[in-house]
C-alpha positions in Angstrom: -66.8 54.4 -211.7 -67.2 50.8 -211.8 -65.8 49.0 -215.3 -68.3 46.5 -216.7 -67.5 43.8 -218.8 -68.6 43.2 -222.2 -72.1 40.5 -222.5 -75.0 39.4 -223.7 -78.0 39.0 -221.4 -81.6 38.6 -221.5 -83.8 42.1 -221.2 -87.2 42.5 -220.1 -89.4 40.9 -217.5 -88.4 37.0 -217.4 -90.8 35.7 -215.0 -94.5 35.8 -215.0 -95.1 39.6 -213.6 -93.9 41.3 -216.6 -96.1 44.4 -218.2 -96.1 44.6 -221.8 -94.2 47.1 -221.9 -91.4 45.3 -220.3 -91.7 42.4 -223.4 -90.6 40.9 -225.1 -87.6 39.1 -223.3 -84.6 39.7 -225.8 -81.3 39.1 -225.8 -78.7 42.3 -225.7 -75.2 42.2 -226.4 -73.3 45.0 -224.4 -70.1 46.3 -225.0 -67.8 47.0 -222.4 -68.3 50.4 -220.4 -67.9 52.1 -217.2 -70.8 52.9 -214.3 -71.1 55.2 -211.7 -70.7 53.0 -208.6 -73.3 55.2 -207.0 -76.2 57.7 -208.1 -75.4 61.3 -208.4 -75.3 63.7 -205.7 -75.8 66.8 -204.3 -72.2 67.6 -204.0 -71.6 66.4 -207.1 -74.2 68.5 -208.9 -73.8 72.0 -206.9 -70.3 71.9 -208.5 -71.7 71.9 -211.7 -74.1 74.4 -210.7 -71.2 76.7 -209.3 -69.3 76.1 -212.4 -72.4 77.7 -214.7 -72.9 74.5 -216.9 -75.9 73.0 -214.4 -78.3 75.7 -214.8 -80.8 74.6 -211.7 -80.3 74.3 -208.2 -82.4 71.9 -207.1 -84.8 71.9 -203.8 -83.4 69.0 -201.7 -87.3 69.4 -199.7 -84.9 69.3 -196.1 -84.2 66.0 -196.6 -80.3 67.3 -196.5 -77.8 67.4 -199.2 -74.1 66.5 -199.5 -74.5 62.8 -200.0 -77.7 62.1 -200.9 -78.7 61.4 -204.4 -79.8 64.7 -206.4 -83.6 64.6 -206.5 -85.7 67.3 -208.2 -83.3 67.0 -211.7 -85.4 66.7 -215.4 -83.8 64.5 -217.9 -82.9 67.8 -220.0 -81.2 69.0 -216.7 -79.2 65.5 -216.5 -77.7 66.3 -219.6 -76.4 69.4 -218.9 -74.6 67.6 -216.4 -72.9 65.0 -218.5 -71.6 67.8 -221.1 -70.4 69.4 -218.0 -68.6 66.6 -216.8 -67.3 65.6 -219.9 -65.8 68.9 -220.4 -64.1 69.4 -216.8 -62.7 66.1 -217.7 -61.8 65.7 -221.5 -63.5 62.6 -221.3 -67.1 61.4 -222.7 -69.5 60.7 -220.0 -73.1 60.1 -221.1 -76.8 59.2 -219.6 -76.7 55.3 -219.6 -79.1 53.9 -222.2 -82.0 51.5 -220.8 -80.0 48.4 -221.9 -76.9 49.5 -220.0 -78.8 50.3 -216.9 -80.4 46.9 -216.7 -76.9 44.7 -218.0 -75.7 46.7 -214.9 -78.5 46.8 -212.4 -78.9 42.6 -213.2 -75.5 41.9 -212.5 -75.7 38.9 -214.3 -78.7 37.3 -212.8 -82.0 36.7 -213.8 -84.2 37.1 -210.6 -86.7 40.0 -210.0 -84.7 41.7 -208.2 -80.4 42.0 -207.8 -80.7 39.7 -204.6 -83.2 37.2 -206.0 -86.7 37.0 -205.8 -87.7 37.6 -202.2 -89.7 40.2 -201.7 -90.1 41.1 -198.5 -86.2 41.3 -197.4 -86.4 44.5 -199.2 -85.4 46.8 -196.8 -82.2 45.1 -196.2 -81.3 45.6 -199.8 -83.1 48.8 -201.1 -84.4 51.8 -200.1 -88.3 52.0 -200.8 -91.4 53.3 -198.9 -90.8 51.8 -196.1 -93.6 51.8 -192.6 -91.9 54.8 -191.7 -92.4 56.8 -194.9 -96.2 55.5 -194.8 -96.3 56.9 -191.1 -95.9 60.5 -193.3 -98.0 60.2 -195.9 -101.2 58.0 -194.6 -102.9 58.3 -198.0 -100.1 56.4 -199.7 -101.4 52.9 -199.2 -98.8 51.1 -201.1 -96.0 50.7 -198.7 -93.6 47.8 -197.8 -94.3 46.4 -194.4 -91.1 46.6 -192.7 -88.0 49.3 -191.8 -85.5 50.1 -194.1 -84.3 53.4 -191.6 -84.9 56.5 -194.8 -88.4 58.0 -194.7 -87.1 59.9 -197.7 -83.8 59.3 -200.1 -81.0 57.7 -198.2 -77.2 58.7 -198.7 -75.7 57.0 -202.0 -74.2 53.7 -200.6 -76.2 52.9 -197.2 -77.4 49.7 -199.3 -75.3 46.8 -200.0 -74.0 46.6 -203.6 -75.3 44.2 -206.7 -72.8 41.8 -207.4 -71.0 43.9 -209.7 -70.5 46.8 -206.7 -73.2 49.0 -208.0 -75.2 50.7 -205.3 -78.8 51.7 -205.6 -79.8 50.6 -208.8 -83.2 49.3 -207.6 -84.5 52.3 -205.2 -83.8 55.5 -203.6 -84.4 57.5 -206.7 -85.7 57.0 -210.2 -83.1 57.1 -212.8 -82.6 58.9 -215.8 -81.5 56.9 -218.9 -81.0 58.0 -222.4 -83.6 56.1 -224.5 -86.9 57.9 -225.8 -90.3 56.2 -224.9 -91.6 52.7 -226.8 -94.6 50.8 -225.6 -92.8 47.8 -225.6 -89.6 46.5 -226.8 -90.6 45.3 -230.3 -87.8 46.7 -233.0 -85.6 47.3 -229.3 -81.9 47.4 -230.3 -79.9 44.6 -229.9 -76.5 46.0 -229.4 -77.0 47.7 -226.2 -76.9 51.2 -227.6 -80.0 53.7 -226.7 -83.1 53.8 -228.4 -83.8 57.2 -229.7 -85.8 56.6 -232.8 -89.0 56.3 -233.1 -91.1 56.1 -230.2 -92.0 59.4 -228.0 -89.1 61.2 -227.5 -90.5 64.1 -225.6 -90.6 61.5 -222.7 -87.9 59.6 -221.6 -87.6 56.5 -219.8 -86.6 55.9 -216.0 -85.4 53.0 -214.0 -85.0 51.6 -211.0 -88.1 52.8 -208.6 -87.3 55.0 -206.2 -87.8 55.7 -202.0 -91.9 56.5 -202.5 -92.4 52.8 -204.1 -93.9 49.3 -203.1 -91.2 46.9 -204.2 -93.0 45.3 -207.2 -92.0 48.6 -208.8 -88.0 48.1 -208.0 -87.8 44.9 -210.4 -84.8 44.8 -212.2 -87.3 44.4 -215.5 -89.3 47.7 -214.6 -89.9 50.7 -216.7 -91.4 53.9 -216.2 -91.4 57.1 -218.5 -91.9 61.4 -217.8 -91.3 63.8 -219.5 -88.0 64.9 -220.5 -88.6 68.4 -218.6 -90.2 66.9 -215.9 -88.9 66.4 -212.4 -90.0 65.5 -209.0 -88.3 64.4 -205.5 -88.1 60.6 -206.5 -86.3 61.8 -209.8 -82.1 61.6 -210.3 -79.4 60.1 -211.9 -76.3 58.0 -212.8 -73.7 58.5 -215.4 -71.4 56.5 -217.5 -68.2 56.9 -218.8 -67.7 55.7 -222.7 -64.7 53.6 -223.1 -61.7 55.1 -225.7 -61.5 53.2 -228.9 -58.5 50.7 -228.8 -56.5 51.8 -232.2 -54.0 49.2 -233.2 -50.5 49.5 -232.1 -48.1 50.9 -234.8 -45.4 48.4 -235.7 -41.8 49.2 -234.1 -39.1 50.8 -236.9 -36.8 48.2 -238.3 -33.5 47.3 -236.9 -30.6 49.1 -238.2 -29.4 48.0 -241.4 -32.9 45.9 -241.9 -36.1 47.1 -244.2 -39.5 45.9 -244.3 -41.1 45.5 -247.5 -44.1 48.2 -248.2 -47.4 46.3 -247.8 -46.2 43.9 -245.6 -47.0 43.6 -241.7 -45.1 42.4 -239.0 -45.3 39.0 -237.6 -48.5 38.8 -235.3 -47.7 37.8 -231.2 -50.2 35.1 -231.8 -47.9 33.9 -235.0 -46.4 30.5 -234.5 
């Protein structure tokens, strides 16, 4: 997990290539939270399955399990995993909100991708559909004309992280987030919370693009949605851990022989 600072950012497609459902651009204030450095792996999922919380043991399509991102999991499946992780650790884990996800993916940038605006260098930064992948799928005409080394999913962390140390925020697998689908950002929360009122909650948002996509689908602002029970070989997720609320420290007890009048407070450490 990586703890991200609280901050404000512009959410949505800032450039000229935005689609209607990536607009309007709006400012969001995001509280501090922790997010997985990597997408959840088969190794982690299989432990959840062995404990009886994750009902499905998804197929890896013969691509390998271990440290590859878990695939063929639905939003409903992902919710089972975060419930298990919360019970196992005693801390509150959940899916990220869409705003948290984009805040983490941008890592302070306002560019098209976390690495800038250069689409041609995608294979240096992310796992998308490259020439090798296209050769195995000749009817897929949208490949990127470069080699990233993986025709399918890549083990998590195979590509450089963004400026905040997060790997595969763009590419590898689409990542489920908590939010219901809304056709645009009109009325979206400005506090970083998940948007679960209104919209179509039979569909849940996924972000980031995957191994089978063109670079244009890996834009930081790109969003899509699928049925909550839907799954496929390009769907995965990562987790968020909430920070406990900081309760004010209790005042120290009075020193021997002293008393504190009722209704007064101890001096603040910032008082003159």
